[in-house]
C-alpha positions as CSV (number, residue, x, y, z in Angstrom):
1,X,19.8,-4.2,-11.8
2,X,16.3,-3.3,-13.7
3,X,14.6,-0.5,-13.1
4,X,10.2,0.5,-12.7
5,X,8.6,3.8,-12.2
6,X,5.9,2.0,-10.6
7,X,5.2,-0.3,-8.1
8,X,1.9,-2.9,-7.3
9,X,1.8,-4.6,-3.9
10,X,-0.7,-7.2,-3.8
11,X,-2.5,-10.5,-4.0
12,X,0.2,-13.4,-6.1
13,X,-2.6,-13.2,-8.9
14,X,-1.9,-9.5,-9.6
15,X,1.5,-10.3,-11.6
16,X,-0.2,-12.6,-13.6
17,X,-1.7,-9.7,-15.7
18,X,-2.5,-10.4,-19.5
19,X,-0.7,-8.1,-21.9
20,X,2.8,-8.1,-19.4
21,X,5.5,-8.2,-21.3
22,X,9.3,-8.1,-21.2
23,X,8.8,-10.0,-17.3
24,X,12.0,-10.6,-15.5
25,X,12.4,-11.7,-11.9
26,X,14.6,-9.9,-9.2
27,X,16.0,-10.4,-6.2
28,X,16.8,-7.3,-3.8
29,X,19.0,-7.2,-1.1
30,X,17.9,-4.7,1.8
31,X,19.8,-3.5,5.4
32,X,16.1,-4.6,6.3
33,X,16.0,-8.1,5.5
34,X,14.5,-9.9,2.2
35,X,11.3,-8.3,0.6
36,X,8.3,-10.7,1.0
37,X,8.9,-12.1,-2.4
38,X,10.9,-11.6,-5.4
39,X,10.0,-8.6,-7.6
40,X,8.5,-9.3,-10.9
41,X,9.1,-6.5,-13.2
42,X,7.3,-6.1,-16.6
43,X,6.2,-3.8,-19.0
44,X,2.3,-3.0,-19.2
45,X,0.7,-0.1,-21.3
46,X,3.9,0.8,-22.0
47,X,5.3,1.4,-18.6
48,X,7.4,-0.5,-16.3
49,X,5.7,-2.0,-13.5
50,X,6.9,-3.6,-10.5
51,X,5.0,-6.5,-8.6
52,X,5.6,-7.6,-5.4
53,X,3.2,-10.2,-3.6
54,X,2.3,-8.7,-0.2
55,X,2.0,-12.0,1.5
56,X,4.6,-13.9,-0.8
57,X,3.9,-16.5,-3.1
58,X,1.1,-18.9,-1.8
59,X,0.0,-16.5,1.1
60,X,2.7,-17.4,3.4
61,X,3.2,-14.1,5.6
62,X,1.0,-13.1,7.9
63,X,0.2,-9.2,8.3
64,X,2.1,-7.9,11.7
65,X,5.1,-10.3,10.0
66,X,5.1,-8.5,6.8
67,X,8.8,-7.0,6.2
68,X,7.5,-3.7,4.9
69,X,10.9,-1.7,5.4
70,X,12.4,-4.5,3.2
71,X,9.5,-3.8,0.5
72,X,9.4,-0.3,0.6
73,X,12.7,0.0,0.8
74,X,13.3,-2.5,-2.5
75,X,11.0,-0.9,-4.9
76,X,12.7,3.0,-3.8
77,X,16.0,0.7,-5.1
78,X,14.3,-0.2,-8.4
79,X,13.3,3.5,-8.9
80,X,9.7,3.1,-8.0
81,X,8.4,6.6,-7.6
82,X,4.3,5.8,-7.3
83,X,3.1,2.6,-5.3
84,X,-0.5,1.0,-6.2
85,X,-1.5,-0.8,-3.0
86,X,-4.4,-3.5,-3.8
87,X,-5.6,-4.0,-0.2
88,X,-8.8,-6.8,0.7
89,X,-10.9,-5.0,3.4
90,X,-14.2,-5.1,5.2
91,X,-17.0,-2.4,5.0
92,X,-18.2,-0.5,8.0
93,X,-20.9,1.3,5.8
94,X,-24.2,0.1,4.6
95,X,-23.7,2.1,1.2
96,X,-20.2,0.3,0.6
97,X,-21.1,-3.0,-0.4
98,X,-19.2,-6.2,-1.1
99,X,-17.1,-6.2,-4.5
100,X,-17.3,-2.2,-4.2
101,X,-13.8,-0.5,-4.1
102,X,-12.5,2.5,-2.0
103,X,-9.7,4.9,-2.9
104,X,-9.5,6.3,0.8
105,X,-7.8,9.8,1.6
106,X,-7.5,8.9,5.1
107,X,-5.9,6.1,7.7
108,X,-6.4,5.2,11.2
109,X,-3.8,3.4,13.1
110,X,-5.0,0.6,15.9
111,X,-1.6,-1.7,15.2
112,X,0.5,-1.9,18.1
113,X,3.6,-4.5,16.6
114,X,5.1,-3.5,13.2
115,X,7.5,-1.2,13.3
116,X,6.5,2.1,11.3
117,X,9.5,3.9,10.7
118,X,13.4,3.6,8.7
119,X,15.1,5.9,11.1
120,X,16.1,6.0,14.5
121,X,19.4,5.2,15.7
122,X,20.6,8.8,16.1
123,X,18.4,9.9,13.5
124,X,15.3,11.5,14.0
125,X,13.0,12.3,11.4
126,X,9.4,13.7,11.6
127,X,7.6,13.4,8.2
128,X,4.4,15.4,7.3
129,X,1.1,12.7,7.2
130,X,-2.1,15.0,7.7
131,X,-2.8,12.8,3.9
132,X,-1.4,9.8,4.2
133,X,-2.2,8.5,1.0
134,X,-1.0,10.9,-2.2
135,X,-4.0,13.0,-3.5
136,X,-3.0,13.2,-7.1
137,X,-2.2,9.0,-7.5
138,X,-5.8,8.5,-5.7
139,X,-7.4,11.0,-8.2
140,X,-5.9,8.8,-11.1
141,X,-7.1,5.7,-9.5
142,X,-10.3,6.9,-9.1
143,X,-10.4,7.9,-12.5
144,X,-9.7,4.9,-13.6
145,X,-11.9,2.9,-11.8
146,X,-15.0,4.7,-13.3
147,X,-13.3,4.4,-16.8
148,X,-13.3,0.7,-16.4
149,X,-17.1,0.9,-14.9
150,X,-16.5,-0.2,-11.2
151,X,-18.2,0.4,-8.2
152,X,-16.0,2.8,-6.7
153,X,-15.9,5.6,-3.6
154,X,-13.6,8.2,-3.8
155,X,-12.3,9.5,0.0
156,X,-13.1,7.3,3.1
157,X,-11.1,7.0,6.5
158,X,-8.8,3.0,6.2
159,X,-8.6,1.9,9.5
160,X,-5.7,-0.4,10.0
161,X,-6.1,-3.7,12.7
162,X,-3.1,-5.5,14.1
163,X,-4.8,-9.1,13.2
164,X,-4.7,-11.5,12.0
165,X,-7.8,-12.3,13.6
166,X,-10.9,-10.5,12.4
167,X,-12.6,-8.0,14.7
168,X,-15.0,-8.7,17.2
169,X,-18.9,-7.2,16.9
170,X,-18.0,-5.0,19.8
171,X,-15.2,-3.7,17.9
172,X,-16.2,-3.5,14.8
173,X,-19.8,-1.5,16.1
174,X,-17.0,1.0,18.0
175,X,-15.2,1.2,14.8
176,X,-18.5,2.4,13.0
177,X,-19.0,5.1,15.9
178,X,-15.7,6.6,15.1
179,X,-17.2,7.0,11.4
180,X,-14.6,4.7,9.4
181,X,-15.4,3.5,6.1
182,X,-13.4,0.2,5.6
183,X,-11.3,-2.1,8.0
184,X,-8.0,-3.7,6.7
185,X,-4.6,-5.1,7.9
186,X,-2.1,-3.7,5.6
187,X,-2.3,0.0,5.0
188,X,0.2,0.3,8.0
189,X,3.2,0.7,8.0
190,X,2.8,1.0,4.3
191,X,1.9,4.2,3.7
192,X,3.7,5.7,6.5
193,X,6.9,3.8,5.1
194,X,6.4,5.0,1.7
195,X,6.1,8.9,3.1
196,X,9.4,8.0,4.3
197,X,10.8,6.8,1.1
198,X,9.3,9.7,-0.6
199,X,7.0,7.1,-2.7
200,X,3.5,8.2,-3.8
201,X,1.3,5.3,-2.2
202,X,-2.4,4.9,-3.0
203,X,-4.6,2.2,-2.2
204,X,-7.3,0.0,-3.8
205,X,-9.6,-1.1,-0.8
206,X,-11.3,-4.1,-2.5
207,X,-14.3,-4.9,-0.2
208,X,-14.7,-8.5,0.5
209,X,-17.2,-8.2,3.1
210,X,-19.8,-6.3,5.7
211,X,-17.0,-7.1,8.5
212,X,-19.0,-8.7,11.4
213,X,-21.2,-5.4,12.5
214,X,-23.8,-6.4,9.7
215,X,-27.3,-8.0,11.3
216,X,-28.3,-9.3,8.4
217,X,-25.6,-10.5,5.8
218,X,-24.1,-13.9,6.4
219,X,-21.3,-13.7,9.4
220,X,-17.3,-13.0,7.9
221,X,-15.9,-16.4,7.0
222,X,-12.5,-17.4,5.7
223,X,-14.7,-18.8,2.9
224,X,-16.4,-15.8,1.6
225,X,-13.6,-13.4,2.0
226,X,-11.4,-15.3,-0.7
227,X,-13.9,-15.8,-3.0
228,X,-14.8,-12.1,-3.3
229,X,-11.1,-11.3,-3.3
230,X,-11.1,-13.6,-6.3
231,X,-13.5,-11.4,-8.1
232,X,-11.6,-8.4,-6.6
233,X,-8.8,-9.3,-8.1
234,X,-10.1,-9.4,-11.7
235,X,-11.2,-5.6,-11.1
236,X,-8.1,-4.8,-9.5
237,X,-6.2,-5.3,-12.9
238,X,-8.6,-3.9,-15.0
239,X,-8.0,-0.3,-12.8
240,X,-4.2,-0.7,-12.5
241,X,-4.1,-0.8,-16.8
242,X,-6.6,2.1,-16.9
243,X,-4.7,4.2,-14.6
244,X,-1.0,3.2,-16.0
245,X,-0.9,5.6,-19.2
246,X,-2.6,8.4,-17.2
247,X,-0.1,8.7,-14.8
248,X,2.4,11.8,-15.9
249,X,6.4,11.5,-15.6
250,X,6.5,14.2,-13.3
251,X,5.3,14.5,-9.7
252,X,4.1,18.0,-8.4
253,X,2.9,16.5,-4.8
254,X,4.1,16.9,-1.7
255,X,5.3,13.2,-1.6
256,X,8.4,14.0,-3.6
257,X,9.8,16.0,-1.0
258,X,8.6,14.9,2.5
259,X,12.1,14.4,3.6
260,X,13.2,18.0,2.6
261,X,12.5,19.5,5.7
262,X,11.7,16.8,8.0
263,X,15.3,15.9,9.3
264,X,15.3,17.2,13.1
265,X,18.4,15.9,13.9
266,X,22.1,18.0,13.7
267,X,23.7,16.8,10.6
268,X,27.0,16.4,12.1
269,X,25.6,14.3,15.1
270,X,24.3,11.8,12.5
271,X,26.2,8.3,13.0
272,X,28.5,7.7,10.1
273,X,26.8,3.9,9.7
274,X,23.2,5.5,10.0
275,X,24.3,7.6,6.7
276,X,25.4,4.6,5.2
277,X,22.2,2.7,5.7
278,X,20.0,4.9,5.0
279,X,21.9,6.7,2.2
280,X,19.3,5.5,-0.6
281,X,16.6,7.4,1.4
282,X,18.6,10.5,2.9
283,X,21.4,10.8,1.1
284,X,20.4,13.8,-1.2
285,X,19.8,16.0,2.0
286,X,23.0,15.0,3.9
């Protein structure tokens, strides 16, 4: 099977990038079902990159229904060590305007109906998650965004809601009181599962609107979000192209060894079927 070191999860338009060569499409079977879509692998800026349309081609899958475990597992099986997530979001602060980019360093989980771990069934693992986004990869994305003259903000808290509905005004105002910076529907459980798979994960949070708290701006509509998302895709492509040559071959962050001291279950008590199912993730530690 073909391999790639970098994964990109985002809208379907991302894999239609100028300069992408040696393109092939692969379908990956996983213990967690099928990924959102076939994965497009190509060479960009001399780097093999795997592109996965998060919601499937034609945007068929809503946030709660996303097969995120299958998505992350599939990228891991292809050799992916770093994931760049491109995520549409709303701004919760005046100074973060639509069409800006935020590269968050923190997460607040407000989801309630999504599987958030690969483990269980006789295998208990507690990963460290105090820094949910890889600091090294996030820093590279920030430098790349500045290089292509994007309006970019380094750091901030991304609050992830269940959706698919947008927030009420009451919810939006309370989230602002909590001090969050952007709001979206997709960073959870991607960030958690990427850490469990020992994959570096960072997000380009592409601001499409001011959510519904802003009294001056026009109300959030699907038309507005889609219009700004299309513009954001163009900038996201520029950032990714600029970032790829900057990514080193070796990883010095803690993401690469996240499971090393996290396995709590006594090794001899881990069921054989669980060992087999999750060998890709934990085999080297068992």
